[in-house]
C-alpha positions as CSV (number, residue, x, y, z in Angstrom):
1,X,-33.2,-78.5,25.9
2,X,-31.4,-76.6,23.2
3,X,-34.2,-75.4,21.0
4,X,-34.8,-71.6,21.1
5,X,-38.1,-69.8,20.6
6,X,-37.6,-66.4,19.0
7,X,-40.7,-64.2,19.2
8,X,-42.1,-60.8,18.4
9,X,-40.4,-60.8,15.0
10,X,-41.4,-58.5,12.2
11,X,-43.4,-60.5,9.7
12,X,-40.8,-59.8,7.0
13,X,-37.9,-61.4,8.9
14,X,-36.3,-64.3,6.9
15,X,-34.1,-67.2,8.0
16,X,-31.2,-65.3,6.3
17,X,-31.8,-62.3,8.5
18,X,-31.7,-64.4,11.7
19,X,-28.6,-66.3,10.5
20,X,-26.8,-63.0,9.9
21,X,-27.7,-61.8,13.4
22,X,-26.5,-65.0,15.0
23,X,-23.3,-65.0,12.9
24,X,-22.6,-61.3,13.6
25,X,-22.7,-62.0,17.3
26,X,-20.8,-65.3,17.0
27,X,-23.6,-67.4,18.4
28,X,-23.5,-71.0,17.2
29,X,-26.7,-72.7,16.0
30,X,-27.5,-76.1,14.4
31,X,-29.5,-76.6,11.3
32,X,-32.0,-74.2,9.8
33,X,-34.1,-71.5,11.3
34,X,-37.8,-72.4,11.2
35,X,-39.5,-69.0,10.6
36,X,-43.2,-68.4,10.8
37,X,-45.2,-65.2,10.8
38,X,-43.9,-63.3,13.9
39,X,-41.8,-66.1,15.5
40,X,-39.1,-68.6,14.8
41,X,-37.3,-71.7,16.2
42,X,-33.7,-72.7,16.0
43,X,-31.6,-75.4,17.6
44,X,-28.4,-74.6,19.5
45,X,-25.5,-77.1,19.8
46,X,-26.0,-77.3,23.6
47,X,-27.6,-75.5,26.5
48,X,-24.6,-73.1,27.0
49,X,-25.1,-71.8,23.4
50,X,-28.8,-71.4,24.0
51,X,-28.2,-69.4,27.2
52,X,-25.6,-67.3,25.5
53,X,-28.1,-66.4,22.8
54,X,-30.7,-65.5,25.3
55,X,-28.2,-63.3,27.2
56,X,-26.8,-61.7,24.1
57,X,-30.2,-60.8,22.5
58,X,-32.2,-60.0,25.7
59,X,-32.3,-56.3,24.9
60,X,-31.9,-56.4,21.1
61,X,-34.3,-55.1,18.4
62,X,-34.7,-56.7,15.0
63,X,-35.8,-54.5,12.9
64,X,-37.3,-52.0,15.3
65,X,-39.1,-54.6,17.5
66,X,-38.0,-55.9,20.8
67,X,-37.4,-59.6,20.2
68,X,-38.0,-62.3,22.7
69,X,-35.7,-65.3,23.2
70,X,-36.7,-68.3,25.3
71,X,-35.8,-71.9,25.7
72,X,-38.6,-73.8,23.9
73,X,-40.2,-76.5,26.1
74,X,-42.8,-78.9,24.8
């Protein structure tokens, strides 16, 4: 599974904010970020990119909140 759940987001975070964070850290993603109030989803090209995103962002804050990255499972 290559879909990531991104949780505990500030309600004002936009898809552009998440794209910038991923691009700044050179993390590849596919398609658009689906952003809702407090969480988002994004597809990664493969499982390795998804795991790299989780490892890279495991201790990151955006803006000021500890964000949660997990593989999304149905």
